[in-house]
Structure formats: structure tokens, C-alpha cells
PDB file of N, CA, C and O in Angstrom:
ATOM      1  N   MET A   1     -10.915 -17.770 -43.957  1.00  0.00           N
ATOM      2  CA  MET A   1      -9.703 -17.105 -44.388  1.00  0.00           C
ATOM      3  C   MET A   1      -9.852 -15.602 -44.202  1.00  0.00           C
ATOM      4  O   MET A   1     -10.933 -15.055 -44.420  1.00  0.00           O
ATOM      5  N   SER A   2      -8.815 -14.953 -43.815  1.00  0.00           N
ATOM      6  CA  SER A   2      -8.835 -13.519 -43.549  1.00  0.00           C
ATOM      7  C   SER A   2      -8.834 -12.709 -44.849  1.00  0.00           C
ATOM      8  O   SER A   2      -8.559 -13.238 -45.926  1.00  0.00           O
ATOM      9  N   GLN A   3      -9.141 -11.442 -44.729  1.00  0.00           N
ATOM     10  CA  GLN A   3      -9.190 -10.521 -45.867  1.00  0.00           C
ATOM     11  C   GLN A   3      -7.957  -9.608 -45.865  1.00  0.00           C
ATOM     12  O   GLN A   3      -7.432  -9.267 -44.806  1.00  0.00           O
ATOM     13  N   ILE A   4      -7.505  -9.220 -47.058  1.00  0.00           N
ATOM     14  CA  ILE A   4      -6.412  -8.265 -47.175  1.00  0.00           C
ATOM     15  C   ILE A   4      -6.940  -6.882 -46.806  1.00  0.00           C
ATOM     16  O   ILE A   4      -7.952  -6.426 -47.337  1.00  0.00           O
ATOM     17  N   VAL A   5      -6.235  -6.225 -45.886  1.00  0.00           N
ATOM     18  CA  VAL A   5      -6.611  -4.888 -45.441  1.00  0.00           C
ATOM     19  C   VAL A   5      -5.820  -3.833 -46.213  1.00  0.00           C
ATOM     20  O   VAL A   5      -6.376  -2.834 -46.670  1.00  0.00           O
ATOM     21  N   ARG A   6      -4.504  -4.072 -46.352  1.00  0.00           N
ATOM     22  CA  ARG A   6      -3.669  -3.075 -47.027  1.00  0.00           C
ATOM     23  C   ARG A   6      -2.347  -3.676 -47.464  1.00  0.00           C
ATOM     24  O   ARG A   6      -1.898  -4.697 -46.943  1.00  0.00           O
ATOM     25  N   ARG A   7      -1.738  -3.015 -48.433  1.00  0.00           N
ATOM     26  CA  ARG A   7      -0.384  -3.366 -48.870  1.00  0.00           C
ATOM     27  C   ARG A   7       0.597  -2.684 -47.915  1.00  0.00           C
ATOM     28  O   ARG A   7       0.354  -1.568 -47.457  1.00  0.00           O
ATOM     29  N   LEU A   8       1.688  -3.355 -47.623  1.00  0.00           N
ATOM     30  CA  LEU A   8       2.783  -2.755 -46.863  1.00  0.00           C
ATOM     31  C   LEU A   8       3.850  -2.350 -47.871  1.00  0.00           C
ATOM     32  O   LEU A   8       4.315  -3.179 -48.654  1.00  0.00           O
ATOM     33  N   GLY A   9       4.231  -1.107 -47.855  1.00  0.00           N
ATOM     34  CA  GLY A   9       5.210  -0.635 -48.830  1.00  0.00           C
ATOM     35  C   GLY A   9       4.522  -0.088 -50.059  1.00  0.00           C
ATOM     36  O   GLY A   9       3.372   0.347 -50.002  1.00  0.00           O
ATOM     37  N   VAL A  10       5.230  -0.114 -51.165  1.00  0.00           N
ATOM     38  CA  VAL A  10       4.721   0.465 -52.406  1.00  0.00           C
ATOM     39  C   VAL A  10       4.378  -0.618 -53.415  1.00  0.00           C
ATOM     40  O   VAL A  10       4.872  -1.743 -53.326  1.00  0.00           O
ATOM     41  N   ALA A  11       3.537  -0.274 -54.364  1.00  0.00           N
ATOM     42  CA  ALA A  11       3.117  -1.214 -55.406  1.00  0.00           C
ATOM     43  C   ALA A  11       4.316  -1.642 -56.258  1.00  0.00           C
ATOM     44  O   ALA A  11       5.279  -0.890 -56.402  1.00  0.00           O
ATOM     45  N   PRO A  12       4.252  -2.854 -56.820  1.00  0.00           N
ATOM     46  CA  PRO A  12       5.366  -3.352 -57.625  1.00  0.00           C
ATOM     47  C   PRO A  12       5.814  -2.394 -58.734  1.00  0.00           C
ATOM     48  O   PRO A  12       7.013  -2.265 -58.979  1.00  0.00           O
ATOM     49  N   HIS A  13       4.886  -1.730 -59.400  1.00  0.00           N
ATOM     50  CA  HIS A  13       5.304  -0.838 -60.496  1.00  0.00           C
ATOM     51  C   HIS A  13       6.139   0.335 -59.993  1.00  0.00           C
ATOM     52  O   HIS A  13       6.924   0.904 -60.752  1.00  0.00           O
ATOM     53  N   LEU A  14       5.979   0.700 -58.732  1.00  0.00           N
ATOM     54  CA  LEU A  14       6.788   1.772 -58.146  1.00  0.00           C
ATOM     55  C   LEU A  14       8.158   1.282 -57.709  1.00  0.00           C
ATOM     56  O   LEU A  14       9.036   2.079 -57.377  1.00  0.00           O
ATOM     57  N   ARG A  15       8.335  -0.033 -57.709  1.00  0.00           N
ATOM     58  CA  ARG A  15       9.638  -0.634 -57.395  1.00  0.00           C
ATOM     59  C   ARG A  15      10.334  -1.132 -58.656  1.00  0.00           C
ATOM     60  O   ARG A  15      11.358  -1.810 -58.576  1.00  0.00           O
ATOM     61  N   GLY A  16       9.779  -0.794 -59.826  1.00  0.00           N
ATOM     62  CA  GLY A  16      10.442  -1.137 -61.077  1.00  0.00           C
ATOM     63  C   GLY A  16      10.041  -2.460 -61.699  1.00  0.00           C
ATOM     64  O   GLY A  16      10.773  -2.976 -62.543  1.00  0.00           O
ATOM     65  N   SER A  17       8.896  -3.034 -61.311  1.00  0.00           N
ATOM     66  CA  SER A  17       8.435  -4.275 -61.923  1.00  0.00           C
ATOM     67  C   SER A  17       8.238  -4.057 -63.421  1.00  0.00           C
ATOM     68  O   SER A  17       7.582  -3.103 -63.841  1.00  0.00           O
ATOM     69  N   ALA A  18       8.810  -4.946 -64.211  1.00  0.00           N
ATOM     70  CA  ALA A  18       8.730  -4.815 -65.670  1.00  0.00           C
ATOM     71  C   ALA A  18       7.295  -4.835 -66.164  1.00  0.00           C
ATOM     72  O   ALA A  18       6.947  -4.100 -67.088  1.00  0.00           O
ATOM     73  N   SER A  19       6.446  -5.677 -65.551  1.00  0.00           N
ATOM     74  CA  SER A  19       5.053  -5.770 -65.986  1.00  0.00           C
ATOM     75  C   SER A  19       4.168  -4.761 -65.254  1.00  0.00           C
ATOM     76  O   SER A  19       3.037  -4.496 -65.663  1.00  0.00           O
ATOM     77  N   GLY A  20       4.697  -4.208 -64.176  1.00  0.00           N
ATOM     78  CA  GLY A  20       3.918  -3.258 -63.392  1.00  0.00           C
ATOM     79  C   GLY A  20       2.925  -3.913 -62.454  1.00  0.00           C
ATOM     80  O   GLY A  20       2.225  -3.221 -61.715  1.00  0.00           O
ATOM     81  N   ALA A  21       2.852  -5.238 -62.471  1.00  0.00           N
ATOM     82  CA  ALA A  21       1.845  -5.908 -61.655  1.00  0.00           C
ATOM     83  C   ALA A  21       2.418  -7.050 -60.809  1.00  0.00           C
ATOM     84  O   ALA A  21       1.960  -7.271 -59.689  1.00  0.00           O
ATOM     85  N   THR A  22       3.394  -7.761 -61.318  1.00  0.00           N
ATOM     86  CA  THR A  22       3.893  -8.921 -60.592  1.00  0.00           C
ATOM     87  C   THR A  22       5.241  -8.628 -59.966  1.00  0.00           C
ATOM     88  O   THR A  22       6.107  -8.004 -60.579  1.00  0.00           O
ATOM     89  N   CYS A  23       5.401  -9.080 -58.764  1.00  0.00           N
ATOM     90  CA  CYS A  23       6.635  -8.853 -58.020  1.00  0.00           C
ATOM     91  C   CYS A  23       6.371  -9.302 -56.584  1.00  0.00           C
ATOM     92  O   CYS A  23       5.214  -9.482 -56.203  1.00  0.00           O
ATOM     93  N   PRO A  24       7.410  -9.484 -55.787  1.00  0.00           N
ATOM     94  CA  PRO A  24       7.169  -9.764 -54.374  1.00  0.00           C
ATOM     95  C   PRO A  24       6.302  -8.670 -53.764  1.00  0.00           C
ATOM     96  O   PRO A  24       6.384  -7.507 -54.160  1.00  0.00           O
ATOM     97  N   ASP A  25       5.475  -9.049 -52.803  1.00  0.00           N
ATOM     98  CA  ASP A  25       4.570  -8.085 -52.191  1.00  0.00           C
ATOM     99  C   ASP A  25       4.242  -8.522 -50.774  1.00  0.00           C
ATOM    100  O   ASP A  25       4.321  -9.708 -50.454  1.00  0.00           O
ATOM    101  N   LEU A  26       3.874  -7.568 -49.922  1.00  0.00           N
ATOM    102  CA  LEU A  26       3.497  -7.824 -48.532  1.00  0.00           C
ATOM    103  C   LEU A  26       2.146  -7.181 -48.257  1.00  0.00           C
ATOM    104  O   LEU A  26       1.880  -6.062 -48.695  1.00  0.00           O
ATOM    105  N   PHE A  27       1.290  -7.902 -47.523  1.00  0.00           N
ATOM    106  CA  PHE A  27      -0.039  -7.400 -47.200  1.00  0.00           C
ATOM    107  C   PHE A  27      -0.363  -7.665 -45.740  1.00  0.00           C
ATOM    108  O   PHE A  27      -0.001  -8.707 -45.193  1.00  0.00           O
ATOM    109  N   GLU A  28      -1.048  -6.715 -45.112  1.00  0.00           N
ATOM    110  CA  GLU A  28      -1.575  -6.921 -43.765  1.00  0.00           C
ATOM    111  C   GLU A  28      -2.990  -7.463 -43.910  1.00  0.00           C
ATOM    112  O   GLU A  28      -3.763  -6.992 -44.744  1.00  0.00           O
ATOM    113  N   LEU A  29      -3.321  -8.457 -43.092  1.00  0.00           N
ATOM    114  CA  LEU A  29      -4.636  -9.085 -43.137  1.00  0.00           C
ATOM    115  C   LEU A  29      -5.523  -8.581 -42.003  1.00  0.00           C
ATOM    116  O   LEU A  29      -5.029  -8.067 -40.999  1.00  0.00           O
ATOM    117  N   ALA A  30      -6.810  -8.730 -42.166  1.00  0.00           N
ATOM    118  CA  ALA A  30      -7.781  -8.251 -41.183  1.00  0.00           C
ATOM    119  C   ALA A  30      -7.567  -8.875 -39.808  1.00  0.00           C
ATOM    120  O   ALA A  30      -7.869  -8.251 -38.791  1.00  0.00           O
ATOM    121  N   ASP A  31      -7.050 -10.101 -39.769  1.00  0.00           N
ATOM    122  CA  ASP A  31      -6.836 -10.769 -38.477  1.00  0.00           C
ATOM    123  C   ASP A  31      -5.505 -10.392 -37.827  1.00  0.00           C
ATOM    124  O   ASP A  31      -5.152 -10.932 -36.778  1.00  0.00           O
ATOM    125  N   GLY A  32      -4.752  -9.453 -38.453  1.00  0.00           N
ATOM    126  CA  GLY A  32      -3.484  -9.006 -37.893  1.00  0.00           C
ATOM    127  C   GLY A  32      -2.273  -9.756 -38.426  1.00  0.00           C
ATOM    128  O   GLY A  32      -1.140  -9.343 -38.180  1.00  0.00           O
ATOM    129  N   ASN A  33      -2.485 -10.836 -39.142  1.00  0.00           N
ATOM    130  CA  ASN A  33      -1.385 -11.574 -39.753  1.00  0.00           C
ATOM    131  C   ASN A  33      -0.946 -10.888 -41.036  1.00  0.00           C
ATOM    132  O   ASN A  33      -1.531  -9.887 -41.448  1.00  0.00           O
ATOM    133  N   PHE A  34       0.092 -11.438 -41.666  1.00  0.00           N
ATOM    134  CA  PHE A  34       0.629 -10.870 -42.896  1.00  0.00           C
ATOM    135  C   PHE A  34       0.682 -11.942 -43.980  1.00  0.00           C
ATOM    136  O   PHE A  34       0.924 -13.115 -43.695  1.00  0.00           O
ATOM    137  N   ALA A  35       0.454 -11.529 -45.213  1.00  0.00           N
ATOM    138  CA  ALA A  35       0.563 -12.422 -46.365  1.00  0.00           C
ATOM    139  C   ALA A  35       1.721 -11.932 -47.227  1.00  0.00           C
ATOM    140  O   ALA A  35       1.929 -10.729 -47.385  1.00  0.00           O
ATOM    141  N   VAL A  36       2.475 -12.889 -47.786  1.00  0.00           N
ATOM    142  CA  VAL A  36       3.653 -12.577 -48.580  1.00  0.00           C
ATOM    143  C   VAL A  36       3.538 -13.234 -49.941  1.00  0.00           C
ATOM    144  O   VAL A  36       3.237 -14.423 -50.041  1.00  0.00           O
ATOM    145  N   ILE A  37       3.780 -12.457 -50.994  1.00  0.00           N
ATOM    146  CA  ILE A  37       3.956 -13.025 -52.330  1.00  0.00           C
ATOM    147  C   ILE A  37       5.454 -13.031 -52.570  1.00  0.00           C
ATOM    148  O   ILE A  37       6.096 -11.981 -52.563  1.00  0.00           O
ATOM    149  N   GLY A  38       6.003 -14.205 -52.782  1.00  0.00           N
ATOM    150  CA  GLY A  38       7.441 -14.323 -53.008  1.00  0.00           C
ATOM    151  C   GLY A  38       7.744 -15.555 -53.820  1.00  0.00           C
ATOM    152  O   GLY A  38       6.839 -16.298 -54.200  1.00  0.00           O
ATOM    153  N   THR A  39       9.005 -15.772 -54.085  1.00  0.00           N
ATOM    154  CA  THR A  39       9.455 -16.927 -54.841  1.00  0.00           C
ATOM    155  C   THR A  39       9.576 -18.119 -53.905  1.00  0.00           C
ATOM    156  O   THR A  39      10.244 -18.037 -52.874  1.00  0.00           O
ATOM    157  N   ASP A  40       8.934 -19.225 -54.259  1.00  0.00           N
ATOM    158  CA  ASP A  40       8.992 -20.439 -53.445  1.00  0.00           C
ATOM    159  C   ASP A  40      10.372 -21.077 -53.585  1.00  0.00           C
ATOM    160  O   ASP A  40      10.733 -21.569 -54.654  1.00  0.00           O
ATOM    161  N   VAL A  41      11.136 -21.064 -52.499  1.00  0.00           N
ATOM    162  CA  VAL A  41      12.480 -21.640 -52.482  1.00  0.00           C
ATOM    163  C   VAL A  41      12.581 -22.772 -51.457  1.00  0.00           C
ATOM    164  O   VAL A  41      13.669 -23.105 -50.987  1.00  0.00           O
ATOM    165  N   THR A  42      11.444 -23.347 -51.125  1.00  0.00           N
ATOM    166  CA  THR A  42      11.398 -24.397 -50.114  1.00  0.00           C
ATOM    167  C   THR A  42      12.386 -25.518 -50.417  1.00  0.00           C
ATOM    168  O   THR A  42      13.144 -25.933 -49.541  1.00  0.00           O
ATOM    169  N   ALA A  43      12.380 -26.000 -51.638  1.00  0.00           N
ATOM    170  CA  ALA A  43      13.235 -27.138 -51.996  1.00  0.00           C
ATOM    171  C   ALA A  43      14.712 -26.841 -51.794  1.00  0.00           C
ATOM    172  O   ALA A  43      15.471 -27.719 -51.383  1.00  0.00           O
ATOM    173  N   SER A  44      15.123 -25.616 -52.078  1.00  0.00           N
ATOM    174  CA  SER A  44      16.554 -25.312 -51.980  1.00  0.00           C
ATOM    175  C   SER A  44      17.001 -24.852 -50.590  1.00  0.00           C
ATOM    176  O   SER A  44      18.181 -24.973 -50.263  1.00  0.00           O
ATOM    177  N   LEU A  45      16.096 -24.332 -49.773  1.00  0.00           N
ATOM    178  CA  LEU A  45      16.507 -23.815 -48.464  1.00  0.00           C
ATOM    179  C   LEU A  45      16.095 -24.672 -47.266  1.00  0.00           C
ATOM    180  O   LEU A  45      16.643 -24.502 -46.177  1.00  0.00           O
ATOM    181  N   GLU A  46      15.155 -25.575 -47.443  1.00  0.00           N
ATOM    182  CA  GLU A  46      14.664 -26.343 -46.291  1.00  0.00           C
ATOM    183  C   GLU A  46      15.784 -27.086 -45.571  1.00  0.00           C
ATOM    184  O   GLU A  46      15.792 -27.139 -44.341  1.00  0.00           O
ATOM    185  N   SER A  47      16.715 -27.652 -46.303  1.00  0.00           N
ATOM    186  CA  SER A  47      17.801 -28.406 -45.668  1.00  0.00           C
ATOM    187  C   SER A  47      18.762 -27.496 -44.903  1.00  0.00           C
ATOM    188  O   SER A  47      19.580 -27.985 -44.124  1.00  0.00           O
ATOM    189  N   GLN A  48      18.677 -26.190 -45.112  1.00  0.00           N
ATOM    190  CA  GLN A  48      19.561 -25.237 -44.445  1.00  0.00           C
ATOM    191  C   GLN A  48      18.925 -24.596 -43.207  1.00  0.00           C
ATOM    192  O   GLN A  48      19.562 -23.791 -42.528  1.00  0.00           O
ATOM    193  N   LEU A  49      17.682 -24.950 -42.916  1.00  0.00           N
ATOM    194  CA  LEU A  49      17.040 -24.376 -41.725  1.00  0.00           C
ATOM    195  C   LEU A  49      17.817 -24.758 -40.473  1.00  0.00           C
ATOM    196  O   LEU A  49      18.342 -25.868 -40.386  1.00  0.00           O
ATOM    197  N   PRO A  50      17.896 -23.857 -39.506  1.00  0.00           N
ATOM    198  CA  PRO A  50      18.554 -24.196 -38.237  1.00  0.00           C
ATOM    199  C   PRO A  50      17.825 -25.353 -37.549  1.00  0.00           C
ATOM    200  O   PRO A  50      16.661 -25.625 -37.844  1.00  0.00           O
ATOM    201  N   ALA A  51      18.506 -26.017 -36.649  1.00  0.00           N
ATOM    202  CA  ALA A  51      17.945 -27.174 -35.955  1.00  0.00           C
ATOM    203  C   ALA A  51      16.655 -26.851 -35.210  1.00  0.00           C
ATOM    204  O   ALA A  51      15.807 -27.727 -35.037  1.00  0.00           O
ATOM    205  N   ASP A  52      16.496 -25.609 -34.769  1.00  0.00           N
ATOM    206  CA  ASP A  52      15.304 -25.243 -34.006  1.00  0.00           C
ATOM    207  C   ASP A  52      14.210 -24.625 -34.881  1.00  0.00           C
ATOM    208  O   ASP A  52      13.286 -24.000 -34.361  1.00  0.00           O
ATOM    209  N   ALA A  53      14.305 -24.792 -36.199  1.00  0.00           N
ATOM    210  CA  ALA A  53      13.291 -24.288 -37.123  1.00  0.00           C
ATOM    211  C   ALA A  53      12.760 -25.436 -37.974  1.00  0.00           C
ATOM    212  O   ALA A  53      13.493 -26.364 -38.317  1.00  0.00           O
ATOM    213  N   ALA A  54      11.501 -25.359 -38.301  1.00  0.00           N
ATOM    214  CA  ALA A  54      10.880 -26.380 -39.152  1.00  0.00           C
ATOM    215  C   ALA A  54       9.672 -25.771 -39.819  1.00  0.00           C
ATOM    216  O   ALA A  54       9.185 -24.725 -39.391  1.00  0.00           O
ATOM    217  N   ARG A  55       9.182 -26.415 -40.868  1.00  0.00           N
ATOM    218  CA  ARG A  55       7.977 -25.938 -41.534  1.00  0.00           C
ATOM    219  C   ARG A  55       6.973 -27.072 -41.597  1.00  0.00           C
ATOM    220  O   ARG A  55       7.341 -28.237 -41.749  1.00  0.00           O
ATOM    221  N   ALA A  56       5.711 -26.721 -41.479  1.00  0.00           N
ATOM    222  CA  ALA A  56       4.638 -27.702 -41.619  1.00  0.00           C
ATOM    223  C   ALA A  56       4.445 -28.009 -43.100  1.00  0.00           C
ATOM    224  O   ALA A  56       4.901 -27.250 -43.956  1.00  0.00           O
ATOM    225  N   GLU A  57       3.787 -29.093 -43.398  1.00  0.00           N
ATOM    226  CA  GLU A  57       3.561 -29.503 -44.787  1.00  0.00           C
ATOM    227  C   GLU A  57       2.858 -28.416 -45.600  1.00  0.00           C
ATOM    228  O   GLU A  57       3.123 -28.272 -46.794  1.00  0.00           O
ATOM    229  N   HIS A  58       1.983 -27.663 -44.979  1.00  0.00           N
ATOM    230  CA  HIS A  58       1.244 -26.618 -45.706  1.00  0.00           C
ATOM    231  C   HIS A  58       2.014 -25.299 -45.813  1.00  0.00           C
ATOM    232  O   HIS A  58       1.515 -24.353 -46.424  1.00  0.00           O
ATOM    233  N   GLU A  59       3.198 -25.213 -45.243  1.00  0.00           N
ATOM    234  CA  GLU A  59       3.991 -23.986 -45.271  1.00  0.00           C
ATOM    235  C   GLU A  59       5.076 -24.064 -46.347  1.00  0.00           C
ATOM    236  O   GLU A  59       5.543 -25.145 -46.705  1.00  0.00           O
ATOM    237  N   ARG A  60       5.460 -22.900 -46.847  1.00  0.00           N
ATOM    238  CA  ARG A  60       6.515 -22.793 -47.843  1.00  0.00           C
ATOM    239  C   ARG A  60       7.503 -21.729 -47.387  1.00  0.00           C
ATOM    240  O   ARG A  60       7.133 -20.791 -46.682  1.00  0.00           O
ATOM    241  N   ILE A  61       8.751 -21.876 -47.788  1.00  0.00           N
ATOM    242  CA  ILE A  61       9.765 -20.856 -47.568  1.00  0.00           C
ATOM    243  C   ILE A  61       9.765 -19.993 -48.822  1.00  0.00           C
ATOM    244  O   ILE A  61       9.986 -20.484 -49.929  1.00  0.00           O
ATOM    245  N   VAL A  62       9.516 -18.703 -48.634  1.00  0.00           N
ATOM    246  CA  VAL A  62       9.489 -17.799 -49.786  1.00  0.00           C
ATOM    247  C   VAL A  62      10.523 -16.697 -49.603  1.00  0.00           C
ATOM    248  O   VAL A  62      10.873 -16.330 -48.481  1.00  0.00           O
ATOM    249  N   VAL A  63      10.998 -16.185 -50.715  1.00  0.00           N
ATOM    250  CA  VAL A  63      11.971 -15.100 -50.708  1.00  0.00           C
ATOM    251  C   VAL A  63      11.324 -13.870 -51.325  1.00  0.00           C
ATOM    252  O   VAL A  63      10.654 -13.945 -52.355  1.00  0.00           O
ATOM    253  N   ILE A  64      11.542 -12.733 -50.668  1.00  0.00           N
ATOM    254  CA  ILE A  64      11.171 -11.442 -51.243  1.00  0.00           C
ATOM    255  C   ILE A  64      12.457 -10.633 -51.358  1.00  0.00           C
ATOM    256  O   ILE A  64      13.441 -10.922 -50.678  1.00  0.00           O
ATOM    257  N   THR A  65      12.447  -9.641 -52.202  1.00  0.00           N
ATOM    258  CA  THR A  65      13.655  -8.839 -52.357  1.00  0.00           C
ATOM    259  C   THR A  65      13.884  -7.963 -51.128  1.00  0.00           C
ATOM    260  O   THR A  65      12.950  -7.628 -50.399  1.00  0.00           O
ATOM    261  N   ARG A  66      15.118  -7.611 -50.923  1.00  0.00           N
ATOM    262  CA  ARG A  66      15.475  -6.706 -49.833  1.00  0.00           C
ATOM    263  C   ARG A  66      14.725  -5.387 -49.992  1.00  0.00           C
ATOM    264  O   ARG A  66      14.218  -4.833 -49.016  1.00  0.00           O
ATOM    265  N   GLU A  67      14.657  -4.889 -51.219  1.00  0.00           N
ATOM    266  CA  GLU A  67      13.967  -3.628 -51.495  1.00  0.00           C
ATOM    267  C   GLU A  67      12.496  -3.693 -51.076  1.00  0.00           C
ATOM    268  O   GLU A  67      11.964  -2.730 -50.524  1.00  0.00           O
ATOM    269  N   THR A  68      11.841  -4.827 -51.338  1.00  0.00           N
ATOM    270  CA  THR A  68      10.433  -4.977 -50.972  1.00  0.00           C
ATOM    271  C   THR A  68      10.247  -4.797 -49.469  1.00  0.00           C
ATOM    272  O   THR A  68       9.350  -4.075 -49.034  1.00  0.00           O
ATOM    273  N   LEU A  69      11.090  -5.449 -48.681  1.00  0.00           N
ATOM    274  CA  LEU A  69      10.966  -5.353 -47.223  1.00  0.00           C
ATOM    275  C   LEU A  69      11.343  -3.959 -46.720  1.00  0.00           C
ATOM    276  O   LEU A  69      10.679  -3.423 -45.834  1.00  0.00           O
ATOM    277  N   ILE A  70      12.387  -3.377 -47.271  1.00  0.00           N
ATOM    278  CA  ILE A  70      12.797  -2.042 -46.839  1.00  0.00           C
ATOM    279  C   ILE A  70      11.707  -1.017 -47.145  1.00  0.00           C
ATOM    280  O   ILE A  70      11.428  -0.147 -46.321  1.00  0.00           O
ATOM    281  N   LYS A  71      11.094  -1.114 -48.318  1.00  0.00           N
ATOM    282  CA  LYS A  71      10.025  -0.175 -48.684  1.00  0.00           C
ATOM    283  C   LYS A  71       8.800  -0.367 -47.781  1.00  0.00           C
ATOM    284  O   LYS A  71       8.025   0.569 -47.588  1.00  0.00           O
ATOM    285  N   ALA A  72       8.623  -1.565 -47.230  1.00  0.00           N
ATOM    286  CA  ALA A  72       7.481  -1.853 -46.364  1.00  0.00           C
ATOM    287  C   ALA A  72       7.738  -1.502 -44.904  1.00  0.00           C
ATOM    288  O   ALA A  72       6.794  -1.418 -44.118  1.00  0.00           O
ATOM    289  N   LYS A  73       8.980  -1.298 -44.530  1.00  0.00           N
ATOM    290  CA  LYS A  73       9.347  -1.106 -43.141  1.00  0.00           C
ATOM    291  C   LYS A  73       8.496  -0.038 -42.432  1.00  0.00           C
ATOM    292  O   LYS A  73       8.049  -0.255 -41.306  1.00  0.00           O
ATOM    293  N   ALA A  74       8.278   1.079 -43.068  1.00  0.00           N
ATOM    294  CA  ALA A  74       7.520   2.170 -42.432  1.00  0.00           C
ATOM    295  C   ALA A  74       6.062   1.788 -42.199  1.00  0.00           C
ATOM    296  O   ALA A  74       5.405   2.371 -41.337  1.00  0.00           O
ATOM    297  N   ASP A  75       5.547   0.822 -42.950  1.00  0.00           N
ATOM    298  CA  ASP A  75       4.157   0.402 -42.808  1.00  0.00           C
ATOM    299  C   ASP A  75       3.951  -0.753 -41.838  1.00  0.00           C
ATOM    300  O   ASP A  75       2.812  -1.103 -41.531  1.00  0.00           O
ATOM    301  N   ILE A  76       5.029  -1.346 -41.354  1.00  0.00           N
ATOM    302  CA  ILE A  76       4.919  -2.492 -40.440  1.00  0.00           C
ATOM    303  C   ILE A  76       4.679  -1.972 -39.032  1.00  0.00           C
ATOM    304  O   ILE A  76       5.485  -1.202 -38.510  1.00  0.00           O
ATOM    305  N   PRO A  77       3.567  -2.388 -38.408  1.00  0.00           N
ATOM    306  CA  PRO A  77       3.250  -1.890 -37.067  1.00  0.00           C
ATOM    307  C   PRO A  77       4.282  -2.323 -36.030  1.00  0.00           C
ATOM    308  O   PRO A  77       4.898  -3.381 -36.158  1.00  0.00           O
ATOM    309  N   GLU A  78       4.462  -1.508 -35.017  1.00  0.00           N
ATOM    310  CA  GLU A  78       5.384  -1.829 -33.922  1.00  0.00           C
ATOM    311  C   GLU A  78       4.839  -2.950 -33.042  1.00  0.00           C
ATOM    312  O   GLU A  78       5.604  -3.736 -32.485  1.00  0.00           O
ATOM    313  N   ALA A  79       3.523  -3.020 -32.920  1.00  0.00           N
ATOM    314  CA  ALA A  79       2.923  -4.046 -32.054  1.00  0.00           C
ATOM    315  C   ALA A  79       1.672  -4.578 -32.695  1.00  0.00           C
ATOM    316  O   ALA A  79       1.013  -5.451 -32.131  1.00  0.00           O
TER     317      ALA A  79
END
């Protein structure tokens, strides 16, 4: 398993997390992939996937807030 290299965007407490620690989050991994902490909505959205999209048994559909992604935009590499 890869290691977390850095957070993309700002820490949850800077986005107004009530606890200051838990909230959607994005991380870049050492292998170049990304890890997402979000709300698991697989059960409610899987039936709405387009015909050319599918998920493997080990995958989940997660939701992060718009603010989380926008705050991370500047940290997402172009390539």
C-alpha cells in the first residue's frame, strides 16, 4: 500500500469542520494516486451510474463537498 505524501487543499478545521478533525479530505500518495475521505453513497448512487461506468466490488462511490475540491484545486498537479 502506498504512503500519504501530502494533503491537497486545506485542513478540515480551516474549512469550518465543527470538530476540527473530521471532514472530507484529499491526499496525494507516494505512487502518484490520490486518496479521498468522503461519505460512502454507493448504495444510493450506484444505480445512477452511466452505462459505460461501473465499480469493482472493492470500490465505493464517495462524495466530498464542493468546497473541499475547490480548495484542493491549486494543489492538484497538471500531469
